[in-house]
C-alpha atoms as one frame of an Amber mdcrd trajectory, in Angstrom:
protein
   4.561  13.664 -12.182   3.982   9.921 -11.874   1.900   8.748 -14.843  -0.326
   6.570 -12.704  -0.966   9.405 -10.269  -2.213  11.542 -13.126  -4.758   8.906
 -14.093  -6.186   8.429 -10.612  -9.809   9.455 -10.428 -11.506  10.444  -7.178
 -15.178   9.548  -7.300 -17.956  10.207  -4.800 -19.549   6.968  -3.573 -22.982
   8.566  -3.978 -22.494   9.135  -7.697 -25.760   9.115  -9.652 -25.334   5.591
 -11.055 -24.541   4.072  -7.638 -27.415   5.987  -6.042 -29.850   4.292  -8.429
 -28.510   0.846  -7.561 -28.632   1.645  -3.843 -32.291   2.639  -4.131 -33.016
  -0.539  -6.085 -31.542  -2.723  -3.329 -33.319  -0.702  -0.652 -36.625  -1.349
  -2.409 -35.840  -5.074  -2.457 -34.952  -5.140   1.265 -38.169  -3.248   2.071
 -40.185  -5.886   0.186 -38.224  -8.620   1.977 -39.157  -7.154   5.358 -42.860
  -7.051   4.418 -42.718 -10.609   3.111 -40.559 -12.252   5.782 -41.304 -10.075
   8.783 -37.593  -9.420   9.341 -34.732  -7.586   7.691 -32.347  -9.563   5.455
 -29.079 -10.451   7.172 -25.512  -9.841   5.933 -22.405 -11.719   7.057 -18.872
 -10.606   6.087 -15.954 -13.030   6.449 -12.472 -11.524   6.197  -9.136 -13.145
   5.365  -5.758 -11.445   5.238  -4.306  -8.094   6.177  -5.495  -4.938   7.910
  -6.317  -3.421   4.526  -8.777  -6.249   3.967 -10.261  -5.639   7.414 -10.743
  -1.984   6.502 -12.337  -2.990   3.191 -14.701  -5.351   5.017 -15.858  -2.525
   7.251 -16.877  -0.671   4.090 -18.623  -3.729   2.654 -20.659  -4.108   5.834
 -21.302  -0.366   5.933 -22.729  -0.444   2.413 -24.878  -3.485   3.203 -26.350
  -1.845   6.311 -26.962   1.321   4.303 -29.019  -0.695   1.826 -31.308  -2.186
   4.463 -29.496  -5.309   5.595 -28.820  -6.107   9.237 -25.670  -7.712  10.542
 -25.719 -11.493  10.928 -23.734 -13.004  13.791 -22.932 -16.130  11.772 -23.044
 -17.300   8.177 -25.922 -19.725   8.798 -28.252 -16.786   9.542 -27.303 -14.755
   6.474 -29.179 -13.861   3.310 -26.018 -12.222   1.932 -22.522 -13.600   2.548
 -19.499 -11.570   1.471 -16.140 -13.367   1.600 -13.240 -10.902   1.496 -10.259
 -12.930   0.313  -6.471 -12.721   0.474  -3.986 -13.712  -2.241  -0.649 -13.047
  -0.561   0.072 -16.800  -0.313  -1.314 -19.906  -1.978  -2.373 -21.242   1.420
  -4.567 -18.176   2.008  -6.385 -18.724  -1.293  -6.930 -22.428  -0.640  -8.322
 -21.669   2.798 -10.753 -19.147   1.328 -11.882 -21.622  -1.325 -12.379 -24.306
   1.302 -14.621 -22.051   3.389 -16.560 -20.936   0.316 -17.087 -24.605  -0.515
 -18.655 -25.144   2.897 -21.287 -22.512   2.106 -22.793 -24.810  -0.533 -25.071
 -26.449   2.045 -26.274 -23.013   3.211 -27.328 -22.194  -0.350 -29.199 -25.505
  -0.498 -31.036 -24.634   2.715 -31.754 -21.066   1.607 -32.113 -20.819  -2.205
 -32.394 -17.018  -1.938 -28.952 -16.734  -0.290 -26.536 -14.534  -2.262 -22.821
 -15.286  -1.926 -20.285 -12.730  -3.139 -16.516 -13.245  -3.200 -14.455 -10.073
  -2.896 -10.847  -9.084  -2.351  -7.445  -9.832  -3.812  -8.012 -13.445  -4.851
 -10.713 -12.597  -7.391  -8.501 -10.047  -9.128  -6.784 -13.089 -10.679  -8.494
 -14.354 -13.823  -7.822 -18.033 -13.104  -9.517 -17.746  -9.695 -12.548 -15.958
 -11.157 -12.863 -18.712 -13.748 -12.536 -21.364 -11.064 -15.276 -19.772  -8.959
 -17.561 -19.355 -11.947 -17.178 -22.950 -13.137 -16.732 -24.911  -9.911 -18.758
 -22.876  -7.414 -22.163 -22.375  -9.065 -23.681 -21.099  -5.814 -21.398 -18.021
  -5.872 -23.423 -15.137  -7.318 -20.740 -12.527  -8.004 -17.111 -11.516  -7.560
 -15.964  -8.008  -6.659 -12.384  -6.812  -7.163 -10.658  -4.576  -4.607 -10.491
  -1.467  -6.790 -14.260  -1.452  -7.353 -15.649  -2.248  -3.903 -17.885   0.797
  -4.208 -19.779  -1.089  -6.921 -21.268  -3.561  -4.422 -24.747  -1.961  -4.798
 -24.530  -2.371  -8.579 -23.538  -6.040  -8.507 -26.102  -6.820  -5.828 -28.866
  -5.019  -7.707 -28.039  -6.935 -10.902 -28.205 -10.293  -9.110 -31.444  -9.401
  -7.326 -33.158  -7.996 -10.429 -32.177 -10.607 -13.014 -30.895 -13.537 -11.020
 -27.792 -13.630 -13.223 -24.300 -14.227 -11.898 -21.776 -11.389 -12.241 -18.126
 -12.304 -12.894 -16.420  -9.136 -14.065 -12.685  -8.604 -13.705 -12.989  -4.853
 -13.359  -9.989  -2.798 -12.303 -10.086   0.975 -11.921  -7.539   3.554 -10.838
 -10.096   5.160  -8.573 -10.409   6.373  -4.996 -14.003   6.168  -3.811 -14.754
   8.661  -1.047 -17.779   8.774   1.216 -18.440   5.046   1.550 -20.333   4.156
   4.745 -18.155   2.300   7.257 -19.302  -0.114   9.964 -16.300  -0.199  12.270
 -15.490  -3.327  14.248 -14.251  -1.377  17.266 -15.353   1.751  19.075 -11.802
   2.798  19.983  -9.389   1.290  17.411  -9.773   2.262  13.758  -8.132   1.668
  10.396  -7.896   4.504   7.877  -6.724   3.710   4.351  -4.659   6.593   3.008
  -3.689   5.004  -0.319  -4.309   1.918  -2.410  -2.232  -0.250  -4.714   1.499
  -0.729  -5.119   4.159   0.167  -7.700   7.081  -1.756  -6.208   6.799  -5.133
  -7.957   8.907  -7.119  -5.511   9.657 -10.310  -7.413   7.850 -12.574  -4.925
   4.732 -10.462  -4.387   1.304 -10.682  -6.010  -0.037  -7.424  -4.513   0.653
  -5.070  -7.483  -1.200  -7.493  -9.738  -4.296  -7.780  -7.536  -4.552  -4.285
  -6.015  -3.392  -2.226  -8.965  -1.151   0.819  -9.180  -0.580   3.297  -6.371
  -3.204   5.945  -5.817  -3.392   8.269  -2.833  -6.363   9.897  -1.176  -6.471
  13.664  -0.939  -4.947  14.961   2.320  -8.122  16.872   3.207 -10.193  13.691
   2.988  -7.814  11.727   5.216  -7.570  14.549   7.753 -11.355  14.908   7.876
 -11.808  11.172   8.505  -9.209  11.048  11.273 -10.629  14.186  12.902 -14.091
  12.627  12.897 -12.712   9.475  14.526 -10.889  11.446  17.212 -14.015  13.463
  17.973 -15.963  10.184  18.228 -13.572   8.948  20.916 -11.258   6.650  18.972
  -7.979   6.198  20.822  -5.839   4.222  18.368  -5.872   5.034  14.652  -3.773
   3.083  12.148  -3.046   4.561   8.718  -2.949   1.896   6.019  -1.337   1.508
   2.631   0.634  -1.122   0.746   3.524   1.337   1.106   2.523   4.352   3.178
   5.937   5.933   2.622   5.080   6.541  -1.019   1.849   8.369  -0.157   1.379
  11.398  -2.390   4.001  10.393  -4.936   3.421  12.356  -8.123   1.697  15.326
  -6.462   2.722  18.630  -7.986   3.016  20.263  -4.557   5.378  17.598  -3.188
   3.091  16.830  -0.229   4.201  13.447   1.122   3.526  10.992   3.942   5.613
  12.910   6.460   3.553  16.037   5.715   0.305  14.107   6.156   1.477  12.593
   9.444   2.503  16.037  10.714  -0.901  17.496   9.836  -2.766  14.596  11.445
  -0.704  14.982  14.615  -1.997  18.549  14.923  -5.573  17.343  15.483  -6.332
  17.961  19.172  -7.476  15.012  21.258  -6.571  11.893  23.211  -5.393   9.434
  20.575  -2.394   7.641  19.122  -1.397   7.287  15.456   0.162   4.133  14.015
   0.862   3.321  10.367   1.764   0.388   8.143   3.310  -0.856   5.992   6.539
   0.957   5.143   9.120   0.238   2.469  12.761   0.843   3.511  13.683   2.452
   0.182  11.129   5.212   0.833  11.598   5.654   4.601  13.085   9.132   5.060
  14.789  11.057   7.819  12.092  13.691   7.355   9.485  11.071   8.361  11.528
  10.056  11.410  11.899  13.695  12.442   8.127  14.206  12.231   7.573  11.113
  14.382  10.107  12.218  16.982   8.544  15.689  17.262   4.961  14.462  17.272
   2.578  14.473  20.200   0.253  11.688  19.033   2.521   9.556  16.818   3.413
   6.186  18.332   7.095   5.344  18.548   6.484   2.157  16.617   7.730   1.337
  13.130   7.134  -1.757  11.001   9.976  -1.850   8.469  10.081  -5.082   6.429
  13.642  -6.278   5.817  12.775  -9.569   4.016  16.416 -10.715   3.831  19.771
  -9.795   5.305  21.617 -10.722   2.105  22.265  -7.983  -0.435  22.302 -10.592
  -3.211  18.861 -11.877  -2.238  17.492  -8.350  -1.779  18.565  -7.636  -5.350
  16.783 -10.778  -6.605  13.720  -9.706  -4.621  13.778  -6.320  -6.432  13.713
  -4.460  -3.115  15.854  -1.459  -4.202  17.861  -1.114  -0.968  20.750  -2.922
   0.666  21.828  -3.702   4.223  23.670  -0.403   4.553  20.663   1.670   3.501
  18.379  -0.280   5.835  20.699   0.119   8.828  21.172   3.818   8.093  17.471
   4.596   8.560  17.134   2.124  11.441  19.999   3.740  13.347  18.548   7.190
  12.705  15.201   6.099  14.169  16.847   4.888  17.357  18.979   8.006  17.593
  15.892  10.246  17.425  13.546   7.927  19.394  15.482   5.676  21.805  12.217
   4.079  22.988  11.033   3.110  19.498   9.860  -0.454  18.871  10.839  -1.748
  15.441   9.274  -4.825  13.876  10.012  -6.444  10.548   9.160  -9.132   7.995
  11.577 -11.891   6.988  11.213 -14.382   4.127  13.145 -17.636   4.519  14.166
 -19.873   1.629  13.822 -17.449  -1.289  14.993 -18.980  -4.614  18.756 -19.174
  -4.720  19.213 -18.457  -0.998  22.469 -20.126   0.026  23.592 -20.967   3.528
  25.817 -17.872   3.371  22.819 -15.723   2.402  20.834 -17.111   5.319  23.784
 -16.490   7.644  23.641 -12.836   6.540  19.982 -12.728   7.599  20.820 -14.146
  11.041  23.631 -11.611  11.365  21.234  -8.831  10.409  18.818  -9.925  13.137
  21.640  -9.702  15.657  22.581  -6.240  14.402  19.043  -4.858  14.016  17.659
  -6.168  17.328  14.018  -6.182  16.226  11.322  -6.190  18.890   9.418  -8.738
  16.840   9.401 -10.218  13.351   6.749 -11.719  11.125   8.523 -14.602   9.415
   7.431 -16.535   6.355   8.679 -19.522   4.408   8.853 -18.534   0.744   6.189
 -20.108  -1.457   5.791 -19.438  -5.203   2.923 -17.204  -6.296   1.634 -17.773
  -9.808   2.311 -14.768 -12.011   5.304 -13.432 -10.077   8.901 -13.488 -11.409
  10.219 -15.399  -8.390   7.944 -18.342  -9.151   9.920 -18.936 -12.374  13.382
 -18.499 -10.847  15.801 -21.441 -10.819  17.292 -22.878  -7.629  14.067 -23.149
  -5.640  15.103 -24.072  -2.092  13.921 -27.527  -0.911  11.165 -27.446   1.670
  13.164 -29.339   4.286  15.951 -26.737   4.024  13.414 -23.909   4.299  11.887
 -25.489   7.415  15.244 -25.954   9.113  16.259 -22.343   8.429  12.865 -21.102
   9.604  13.314 -22.864  12.957  16.790 -21.355  13.391  15.481 -17.903  12.551
  12.668 -18.107  15.111  14.957 -19.448  17.829  17.322 -16.503  17.415  14.543
 -13.911  17.232  12.878 -15.322  20.353  16.130 -14.802  22.261  16.445 -11.242
  20.933  12.816 -10.331  21.730  13.070 -11.697  25.262  16.203  -9.632  25.897
  14.579  -6.525  24.382  11.642  -6.814  26.787  13.645  -7.478  29.964  14.442
  -3.792  30.679  10.692  -3.070  30.796  10.279  -5.084  34.005   9.601  -2.656
  36.845   8.523   0.170  34.543   4.997   1.552  34.356   3.553   1.409  30.849
   0.559   3.220  29.368  -1.733   0.499  28.000  -4.856   0.806  25.852  -7.172
  -1.871  27.246  -8.770  -4.408  24.881 -10.843  -6.021  27.644 -10.955  -9.718
  28.462  -8.361 -11.844  26.697  -9.751 -13.998  23.882  -7.507 -16.880  24.965
  -8.113 -16.727  28.727 -11.223 -15.094  30.161  -9.616 -14.841  33.605  -7.216
 -12.111  32.476  -7.343  -8.825  30.571  -5.043  -7.489  27.894  -4.097  -4.354
  26.000  -1.266  -2.787  24.025   1.335  -0.132  24.676   1.904   2.704  22.168
   4.855   0.606  20.946   2.272  -2.116  20.177   3.543  -4.555  22.794   0.809
  -6.760  24.214   0.339  -6.640  27.986  -1.667  -9.070  30.163  -3.022  -8.196
  33.617  -5.602  -9.606  36.051  -7.338  -6.421  37.158 -10.565  -5.633  35.246
 -10.347  -2.891  32.642 -12.855  -1.301  30.309 -12.246  -1.597  26.578 -10.864
   1.558  25.043  -9.502   3.079  28.251  -5.896   3.953  29.031  -4.435   2.101
  32.009  -1.144   2.394  33.865   0.381  -1.062  34.203   3.525  -1.928  36.135
   5.386  -4.656  34.273   6.181  -7.610  36.562   7.364 -10.155  33.996   8.562
 -10.065  30.405   8.605 -12.759  27.758   9.495 -12.678  24.075   5.954 -12.039
  22.822   4.170 -10.484  25.789   4.461  -8.496  28.991   2.652  -9.316  32.245
   1.836  -6.720  34.863  -0.366  -5.140  37.504  -2.662  -2.175  37.025  -1.630
   0.745  39.238  -3.959   3.555  40.225
């Protein structure tokens, strides 16, 4: 059994110590209402990935449970929670810039409490920076102890002291209240942390070791969502393929997906993110046989060069990647496969980059998320020799995108004239004269006919571009 799995502790969110802190904050909010004639307001700002979005829904859920109401903007808030990302230096700097702008809000409202949560504050140097240079920040809250929000808040409210603990626990907190952002799309975290230690990645250092939720708890949550009318449910984990690793009964992600698919209802299951070294034919077989499992797979490649993959500590090569990719398409010819690519990793030669371009041609991804490599403090890659000059990285990045745009456009062409099932997201955020939604393969579709959010529509595709489809709703 995996040593870390053995140490994982499942704790109820309503444990006695948290219950006392919750009641303390509730008493404070009740006094606030009597004094101010209104409930205190909470505003949550989220940076980063879907896991952070899911965490923010729990943060807001806990705040509402303690007597706060939701603020529509930061200026109205009595509690601001900034949920940060640390995947790239740019993400951290953006978070710090926004936090800096909250200084004037604290000046206007001396009772405002500002908490900084998420991956960034798991790094000691960032906690120190916030403590010394951002005196209006009241507390920091690491990802593995989000359930302690009532405790930190109660300590600040009771004593007025700032809380800057770097706590990390191998825990899974069940039963936290969740305030979901959507009434038809939902995120469900099935595991936390990562054991992979890719040489460029900060995630294992800021989210801790892998720990999986119990299958019964995940199944119960998804069943509740389905019964509440949720149509699209995405299972989350830093590496969902390693779900359950270390369990004595051998129950793994494929088993969980199979059991979730058995829940009756009108819904679709997605999941992310997967690691190629752990993607199995058993998982593909479960997907192909499933009734509710979307034929959509995000499988990060990162590089098409075996030499670079080795330096990245990815534990697979081109042959292994193509083996599972080909098996997916054999079992599910309609599957949409997306990927991640990093350009300009230390030591990447022109020949290495040519291998990546060749891999794109061979793999024929529906879409990629591409990134220019940037060093992350504390990771092995940051200390590697032969860092690639920025101008070379930029030039390669442009070539990569140009090729992928051609591939994506060609992949979408055969969809013209077909009728696609689309889950409507309502009016487009970029153009209020049109509506949009997504297919089970996660392709975005635009159409002019009105549609209600959360409803399935049949859309005939009239035009296809690299990043979107355009069509007409058919009755």
